[in-house]
C-alpha positions in Angstrom: 57.4 -12.3 -10.7 60.0 -12.7 -13.4 60.2 -11.1 -16.9 62.5 -11.1 -19.9 64.5 -8.0 -20.3 64.0 -6.3 -23.5 65.6 -2.9 -23.0 67.1 -0.3 -20.7 69.5 2.6 -20.4 73.0 2.6 -21.7 75.3 1.8 -18.7 77.9 4.2 -17.6 81.1 3.0 -16.0 80.2 0.3 -13.5 81.6 0.4 -10.0 80.3 -2.5 -8.0 80.1 -4.3 -4.7 83.6 -4.5 -3.6 84.3 -7.4 -1.2 86.8 -6.4 1.3 90.2 -8.1 2.1 85.2 -16.9 0.8 73.8 -49.2 5.4 71.3 -48.3 7.7 69.6 -50.2 10.5 66.4 -48.3 9.7 65.1 -48.3 6.3 61.5 -47.7 5.4 58.5 -50.9 0.6 54.9 -51.3 -2.1 53.5 -49.7 -5.2 55.6 -47.2 -7.0 54.7 -43.5 -7.0 53.3 -43.5 -10.5 50.1 -42.3 -12.1 48.3 -42.0 -15.4 46.8 -38.8 -17.0 43.3 -40.0 -16.1 44.3 -40.5 -12.5 45.6 -36.9 -12.4 42.0 -35.7 -12.9 40.6 -37.5 -10.0 40.1 -35.1 -7.0 41.8 -35.7 -3.7 39.5 -35.9 -0.7 39.9 -32.2 0.1 41.5 -29.2 -1.5 42.5 -25.9 0.0 39.8 -23.3 -0.6 41.9 -20.1 -1.0 45.1 -19.1 -2.8 48.2 -18.4 -0.6 48.2 -14.8 0.6 51.5 -13.8 -1.0 52.7 -10.2 -1.1 52.0 -8.1 -4.2 54.8 -8.2 -6.7 56.3 -5.1 -8.3 55.2 -4.4 -11.9 57.5 -5.7 -14.6 58.4 -2.1 -15.6 59.6 -1.5 -12.0 62.0 -4.5 -12.0 63.3 -3.4 -15.4 63.9 0.1 -14.0 65.8 -1.3 -11.1 68.2 -3.0 -13.4 68.6 0.0 -15.6 69.1 2.4 -12.7 71.7 0.1 -11.0 73.5 -0.3 -14.3 73.6 3.4 -15.0 74.6 4.5 -11.5 78.1 5.5 -10.4 77.9 3.3 -7.3 79.7 5.4 -4.7 78.5 3.1 -1.8 80.2 -0.2 -2.0 79.9 -3.1 0.4 81.7 -4.0 2.5 83.6 -1.2 4.1 87.1 -0.5 2.9 90.0 -1.7 4.9 91.4 0.7 7.4 95.0 1.3 8.6 97.3 -1.6 7.8 94.4 -3.9 6.8 94.6 -6.0 3.7 93.0 -3.3 1.5 89.6 -2.9 -0.3 88.2 -6.3 -1.1 88.3 -7.3 -4.7 86.1 -9.8 -6.4 86.8 -9.9 -10.2 87.8 -12.5 -12.7 91.4 -11.6 -13.7 93.2 -14.0 -15.9 90.1 -15.7 -17.1 88.3 -16.2 -20.4 84.9 -15.4 -21.7 82.3 -18.1 -21.2 78.6 -18.5 -21.9 75.6 -18.9 -19.6 75.1 -22.4 -21.1 78.4 -23.4 -19.5 77.3 -21.9 -16.2 73.4 -21.9 -16.3 73.2 -21.3 -12.5 74.9 -17.9 -12.7 72.8 -14.9 -11.5 73.3 -11.1 -11.6 72.2 -9.2 -8.6 71.3 -5.5 -9.3 70.6 -3.0 -6.5 69.6 0.6 -6.7 68.2 2.8 -3.9 67.2 6.2 -5.1 67.0 8.7 -2.2 64.8 11.0 -4.3 67.3 13.8 -4.9 67.9 13.9 -8.6 70.3 16.8 -8.4 72.6 14.9 -6.1 73.2 11.3 -6.9 75.9 10.9 -4.3 73.3 9.8 -1.7 72.0 7.0 -3.9 73.1 3.4 -3.4 73.7 1.3 -6.4 75.8 -1.8 -6.9 76.2 -5.2 -8.6 77.0 -8.6 -7.2 77.1 -12.1 -8.5 75.0 -15.0 -7.2 74.2 -18.6 -7.9 70.9 -20.5 -8.3 70.8 -23.3 -5.7 67.1 -24.0 -6.0 64.3 -22.7 -8.3 63.6 -19.7 -6.1 66.9 -19.5 -4.1 70.0 -17.5 -4.9 73.1 -18.0 -2.8 75.4 -15.0 -2.6 77.7 -13.1 -0.1 76.3 -11.5 3.1 78.1 -8.3 2.3 75.9 -8.0 -0.8 72.7 -8.4 1.3 73.2 -7.3 4.9 71.8 -3.8 5.5 70.1 -3.5 2.1 66.4 -3.8 1.3 66.4 -6.2 -1.7 62.6 -6.4 -1.6 62.3 -2.7 -2.3 65.3 -2.0 -4.4 66.7 -5.2 -5.9 66.4 -7.3 -9.0 67.9 -10.7 -10.0 68.8 -11.6 -13.6 69.3 -15.2 -14.7 69.7 -16.8 -18.1 72.0 -14.0 -19.4 75.6 -14.0 -20.4 75.7 -10.2 -20.7 75.3 -7.4 -18.1 74.0 -5.0 -20.7 70.5 -3.8 -19.7 69.0 -4.5 -23.1 70.3 -8.1 -23.1 68.0 -11.1 -22.9 67.5 -12.7 -19.5 64.9 -13.5 -16.9 64.4 -10.7 -14.3 63.0 -11.8 -10.9 61.9 -10.0 -7.7 64.0 -11.0 -4.6 61.2 -10.6 -2.1 62.9 -12.2 0.9 66.5 -12.1 2.1 68.6 -13.9 4.7 72.2 -13.4 5.6 74.2 -15.2 8.2 73.4 -13.8 11.7 77.0 -14.0 12.6 78.3 -12.2 9.5 80.8 -9.5 10.4 83.2 -7.1 8.7 86.6 -6.8 10.3 88.3 -3.9 8.6 86.8 -5.1 5.3 87.7 -8.8 5.7 84.2 -10.4 5.6 83.6 -13.3 8.0 80.7 -15.7 7.7 80.0 -14.1 4.4 77.0 -16.1 3.2 73.4 -15.1 2.3 70.4 -16.3 0.4 67.8 -14.3 -1.6 64.4 -15.8 -2.3 62.7 -15.1 -5.6 59.0 -14.5 -5.9 58.6 -17.1 -8.6 60.8 -20.1 -9.6 63.3 -19.7 -12.5 64.1 -22.3 -15.1 67.8 -21.9 -14.7 69.6 -25.1 -13.6 70.6 -25.2 -9.9 74.2 -25.8 -8.8 74.4 -28.4 -6.0 75.7 -27.1 -2.6 78.7 -28.9 -1.3 77.9 -31.1 1.7 79.5 -30.5 5.1 81.5 -33.7 4.6 83.0 -32.6 1.3 86.1 -31.3 3.0 88.3 -33.1 0.5 87.3 -30.5 -2.1 89.7 -28.0 -0.5 93.0 -29.9 -0.7 95.8 -27.5 -1.7 96.4 -27.6 -5.4 92.9 -28.7 -6.3 91.7 -26.9 -9.5 88.6 -24.8 -9.0 86.7 -22.4 -11.2 85.4 -19.0 -10.4 82.7 -17.2 -12.5 81.6 -13.6 -12.7 81.2 -10.3 -14.5 83.8 -8.4 -12.4 86.9 -6.3 -13.3 89.4 -7.9 -15.6 92.3 -5.6 -14.8 93.8 -4.0 -11.7 94.2 -0.8 -13.7 90.6 -0.2 -14.7 87.4 0.0 -12.7 85.3 -1.3 -15.7 83.7 -4.6 -15.3 83.2 -7.2 -17.9 80.0 -7.0 -19.9 80.1 -10.7 -20.6 80.4 -13.7 -18.2 84.0 -14.9 -17.6 85.5 -17.8 -15.8 89.0 -18.8 -14.6 90.6 -21.9 -13.4 92.6 -21.4 -10.2 94.3 -23.6 -7.6 93.1 -23.9 -4.0 95.7 -22.5 -1.6 96.5 -24.0 1.8 95.2 -22.3 4.9 98.8 -21.8 6.1 99.8 -20.0 2.9 96.7 -17.8 3.2 97.3 -17.0 6.8 100.9 -16.0 5.9 99.4 -13.4 3.5 96.5 -12.1 5.6 97.3 -12.9 9.2 94.4 -12.9 11.6 92.1 -11.5 8.9 92.0 -15.0 7.5 89.7 -17.3 9.6 90.5 -21.0 8.8 87.3 -23.0 8.6 85.2 -20.0 7.6 87.3 -19.0 4.6 89.3 -20.6 1.8 91.9 -19.0 -0.5 92.5 -19.7 -4.2 94.3 -18.2 -7.1 97.6 -17.4 -8.7 99.3 -14.2 -7.6 102.0 -11.9 -8.9 102.9 -8.2 -9.4 100.9 -7.8 -12.6 97.6 -8.7 -14.2 99.5 -11.2 -16.4 100.7 -13.1 -13.4 97.3 -13.1 -11.6 94.3 -15.4 -11.7 91.5 -14.7 -9.3 88.4 -12.8 -8.4 88.0 -9.0 -8.3 85.4 -6.2 -7.8 82.1 -7.2 -9.3 82.5 -10.9 -8.7 81.3 -10.6 -5.1 78.8 -13.3 -4.2 79.6 -15.4 -7.2 80.6 -19.1 -7.0 83.8 -21.0 -6.5 83.0 -24.4 -8.2 84.8 -27.6 -7.3 83.7 -31.0 -8.5 80.5 -29.6 -9.9 79.5 -28.2 -6.5 79.2 -24.8 -4.9 82.3 -24.9 -2.7 82.9 -21.2 -2.1 81.4 -17.7 -2.4 83.5 -14.8 -3.6 84.1 -12.7 -0.5 87.2 -10.5 -0.3 90.8 -9.8 -1.3 93.2 -6.9 -1.6 92.6 -3.5 -3.2 92.8 -3.8 -7.0 93.2 -7.5 -6.7 96.8 -7.9 -7.8 99.9 -8.4 -5.7 102.3 -11.1 -4.4 100.3 -13.4 -2.1 97.1 -11.5 -2.8 94.9 -14.5 -3.0 91.1 -14.3 -3.6 89.3 -15.2 -0.4 86.0 -17.2 -0.5 83.4 -18.1 2.2 84.0 -21.8 2.8 80.6 -23.3 1.9 80.9 -26.6 3.7 81.0 -24.7 7.0 77.6 -23.1 6.2 75.8 -25.9 4.3 73.3 -26.5 7.0 72.2 -22.9 7.2 72.2 -22.4 3.5 70.1 -25.6 2.9 67.7 -24.6 5.6 66.9 -21.4 3.6 66.9 -23.3 0.3 64.4 -25.8 1.5 62.2 -23.3 3.3 58.6 -24.4 3.0 56.2 -22.5 5.2 52.8 -20.8 4.8 53.8 -17.2 5.6 57.1 -16.8 3.8 59.0 -15.6 6.9 61.8 -18.3 7.1 59.9 -20.2 9.9 58.0 -23.4 9.4 54.3 -23.3 10.4 52.0 -26.0 11.7 48.7 -27.4 10.3 46.3 -29.4 12.5 42.8 -30.8 12.0 40.1 -30.4 14.7 38.5 -33.7 15.5 34.9 -32.5 15.9 34.5 -30.3 12.9 37.2 -31.7 10.5 38.3 -28.1 10.0 41.9 -27.6 9.2 43.7 -24.8 11.1 47.1 -23.2 10.5 49.3 -22.2 13.4 51.7 -19.6 12.3 55.1 -19.6 14.0 56.5 -16.5 15.6 59.7 -18.4 16.4 58.7 -19.1 20.0 54.9 -19.2 19.9 52.0 -19.7 17.4 48.9 -17.8 16.3 45.9 -19.7 15.1 43.7 -19.1 12.0 41.3 -21.2 10.0 42.9 -22.8 6.9 40.0 -24.7 5.3 36.8 -26.6 6.2 35.7 -30.1 5.2 38.9 -32.1 5.7 37.2 -35.3 6.7 38.5 -37.5 3.9 42.1 -37.9 4.8 44.2 -39.7 7.5 47.7 -38.5 6.6 48.8 -34.9 6.1 52.4 -33.8 5.3 53.6 -30.3 4.6 56.3 -30.2 1.9 57.4 -28.5 -1.3 58.0 -31.1 -3.9 58.4 -28.7 -6.8 60.5 -26.2 -5.0 58.4 -23.1 -5.9 58.4 -21.6 -2.4 54.7 -22.4 -2.0 53.9 -25.1 0.5 52.5 -28.3 -1.0 50.6 -31.0 0.8 50.9 -34.8 0.6 47.6 -36.4 1.8 46.4 -40.0 2.1 42.7 -40.3 1.5 40.4 -42.7 3.2 40.4 -44.6 -0.1 44.1 -45.5 0.6 45.4 -43.3 -2.2 48.2 -40.8 -1.9 47.7 -37.4 -3.4 49.9 -34.4 -4.0 48.2 -31.0 -3.7 50.1 -27.9 -4.9 49.3 -24.3 -5.7 49.9 -23.6 -9.4 51.2 -20.0 -9.9 50.4 -20.2 -13.7 46.8 -21.4 -13.2 46.3 -19.3 -10.0 44.6 -22.3 -8.4 45.2 -25.4 -6.4 46.0 -28.6 -8.3 45.7 -32.3 -7.4 47.6 -35.3 -8.6 47.2 -38.9 -7.5 50.6 -40.3 -6.8 49.9 -43.8 -5.6 47.1 -46.3 -4.9 46.8 -49.0 -2.3 48.7 -47.2 0.4 46.1 -47.8 3.2 48.4 -50.2 5.0 51.4 -48.0 4.9 52.3 -47.5 8.5 54.6 -44.5 7.9 54.7 -41.9 5.2 57.3 -39.1 5.4 58.5 -36.1 3.3 61.8 -35.4 5.0 63.4 -33.3 2.3 66.3 -34.1 0.0 67.8 -37.4 1.0 69.8 -38.0 -2.2 71.7 -34.7 -2.6 70.2 -33.9 -6.0 68.3 -30.9 -4.8 64.9 -32.5 -5.0 62.7 -33.5 -2.0 62.0 -37.2 -1.6 59.4 -39.4 0.0 59.8 -42.3 2.4 57.3 -45.0 3.2 57.0 -48.2 5.4 55.0 -51.1 4.0 52.9 -53.5 6.1 55.8 -55.9 6.5 58.1 -53.2 7.9 60.2 -52.5 4.8 61.4 -49.0 4.2 61.3 -47.6 0.7 62.8 -44.4 -0.7 61.0 -42.6 -3.6 63.6 -40.2 -5.2 61.8 -36.9 -6.2 62.4 -35.3 -9.6 61.4 -31.8 -8.4 58.1 -31.8 -10.3 55.8 -34.1 -8.4 57.1 -37.2 -10.1 59.5 -39.8 -8.8 62.3 -42.1 -10.0 62.2 -45.8 -9.4 61.8 -46.7 -5.7 64.7 -48.0 -3.7 64.4 -50.4 -0.8 66.7 -49.1 1.9 66.1 -51.6 4.7 63.6 -53.1 7.1 62.6 -53.1 10.7 60.0 -50.4 10.4 57.5 -52.2 12.6 59.9 -51.8 15.5 59.0 -48.1 15.5 55.6 -46.6 16.3 56.4 -43.1 15.1 58.8 -42.2 12.3 59.1 -38.5 11.5 61.3 -36.0 9.8 61.4 -32.7 7.9 64.8 -31.0 7.4 68.2 -31.2 9.0 68.5 -32.0 12.7 72.3 -32.2 12.9 73.2 -29.0 11.0 75.3 -30.8 8.4 73.0 -29.8 5.5 71.5 -33.3 5.0 67.9 -34.3 5.8 67.6 -36.6 8.8 64.7 -38.6 10.4 63.8 -39.6 13.9 62.0 -42.8 15.1 60.5 -43.8 18.4 60.7 -47.4 19.4 59.6 -49.5 22.5 59.9 -47.8 25.8 59.7 -44.4 24.2 63.3 -44.6 23.0 63.9 -41.9 20.4 66.5 -42.6 17.7 68.1 -40.2 15.2 69.0 -41.6 11.8 71.5 -39.1 10.4 71.2 -38.5 6.7 74.1 -39.4 4.4 73.0 -37.8 1.2 73.4 -41.1 -0.6 70.4 -42.7 -2.4 71.7 -46.3 -1.9 72.1 -45.8 1.9 70.5 -42.5 2.9 71.0 -43.0 6.7 73.9 -43.7 8.9 73.6 -46.0 12.0 70.9 -44.9 14.5 71.8 -42.9 17.6 69.7 -43.0 20.8 69.0 -39.4 21.6 66.1 -39.3 24.0 63.4 -41.3 25.8 59.9 -39.9 25.3 57.2 -42.3 26.6 54.7 -39.5 27.4 54.5 -38.3 23.8 51.3 -39.1 21.9 52.4 -37.2 18.8 55.7 -36.1 17.3 55.3 -33.3 14.7 58.1 -32.3 12.4 57.4 -29.4 10.1 60.9 -28.2 9.7 62.6 -25.1 11.1 59.9 -23.7 13.4 62.2 -21.2 15.1 63.9 -19.8 12.0 67.5 -20.5 13.2 68.4 -22.9 10.4 67.9 -26.1 12.4 65.0 -28.5 12.2 62.8 -28.6 15.4 60.2 -31.0 16.8 56.8 -30.3 18.4 55.5 -32.9 20.9 52.0 -33.5 22.1 51.9 -35.1 25.6 49.2 -37.3 27.1 47.5 -34.4 28.9 47.1 -32.5 25.7 49.9 -29.8 26.0 51.9 -29.0 22.9 55.6 -28.3 23.4 58.3 -27.0 21.1 61.7 -28.6 21.4 64.1 -26.4 19.4 66.9 -28.2 17.5 70.4 -27.6 18.5 72.3 -29.1 15.6 73.7 -31.9 17.9 73.4 -35.6 17.4 73.3 -36.8 21.0 71.1 -36.4 24.0 71.4 -32.6 23.5 69.7 -32.7 20.1 66.9 -30.6 21.4 67.0 -27.5 23.7 64.7 -26.8 26.6 61.0 -27.2 25.8 58.6 -24.3 25.5 54.9 -24.6 25.9 53.0 -23.7 22.7 49.5 -24.4 23.9 47.1 -26.8 25.5 44.0 -28.7 24.3 46.0 -30.4 21.5 44.0 -33.6 22.2 41.2 -31.9 20.3 43.2 -32.4 17.1 43.7 -35.7 15.4 45.9 -34.8 12.4 49.1 -32.7 12.4 51.1 -31.6 9.4 
């Protein structure tokens, strides 16, 4: 749920989250994915019969109250912990040396408000209240720092504000419920110096704020020393005052070499995990950097999210006291796995759909990470021969792509506004398409795409626009008839780019690593396995919930096995298999 703020309490002095001491061999061709208004009214062969069982959202008044309470609190509990002994000092994200800017200049900026009332009005010292920055990376996804998320219950106590320049509670802005949270499982706080400091909050409903692209793992050139970057936030603007800015500010600052940063922070600085930026000196006038209140906000380079405000020294000013950011390119795979997180149960694990041959009933198999539980999804699914689980409009509700027995391709999605399933015909005459895939975002624009192989073996890319429509198709190669199975959903290699796999003669399984480029979305194929006993390859995404795409394999005797992804791109691409169940030969269609 999201609402527009219209009022709130007058904020007392704000003390906030203080970050402690940042041409392919395979290419899959045909009619374009286009439709008319009249076509949209034609029903698909089947339609889900029930609304997704989403959790109940807090009332609008409660979300408003969370923002007001967090704004009015004195915030004595600040993440992460203060530095101890001779550590660098209390972490300090603020924009010092910056200038006021508007939300139109940074439409992806988000405010993260947290307030946990312990129920003792006479003693507010046991309450937890703080503020962090964040950045919209998908319609329902906010990237931020792990020290703003780890150990806090954002579902029960948090609120996210977008579309607002001001932090005043009565300012305009969209307020959303962060009903799910993920932080890096290897996040740690070493005397206040935050390592692996990345997290993602999932909003209950999509926001209209523009998303900021996440830097790809290959964008290492962004961090060359001297490169000009921009930091944004509502943090402190002076080392001598705890007050934060009530309006959004930004500053341009240079990237600092790893060696210079290590000279300042010693072993607290972890090269590869962190990046430093800023200008330093003995006074505010000589300083440009982040400070308290900017935690979780973005470091933007080349129009991409390259860093997340993480830590610095106490009060943010001092010779060599650079701002430290989580280095996003080292975490792109994990962040994108959470940003493209389509599943039926909203638990960060991809689930499986399968149709029983005899009854044509569709079942859902909910992932527990290592096993599945079965339940009926919907009856009467006899009119389709292709089923793909995806999320074309990025609203955190699973969509379906289905090909009907009439040869037409349909998109089915749950409309939050209409509180009902909707159907749109995307293409006609696709009966002879030998492969149809929804692998995710292949073009690095944040929108899921579609691939298809035509009857002559040509591969075509249909770039998604994020709303169920597509840009002009692009032929990306041929040779599709050399492969009897082509599958993909998500990132197998851990580099943040969607990949696909294809099985050829002799059961040879090839990986086609994604490049993120629309003109040539895949690099040269890599032989990774030989699977001649597989009768079905199923890719629904991250089944285990560890941030890597997995594969499910049905063998000739009917057993269904999970092969967890490892993030590698060789024969070790999948870990040891785990039996999920038997009797899979009774099913003839898998999502």
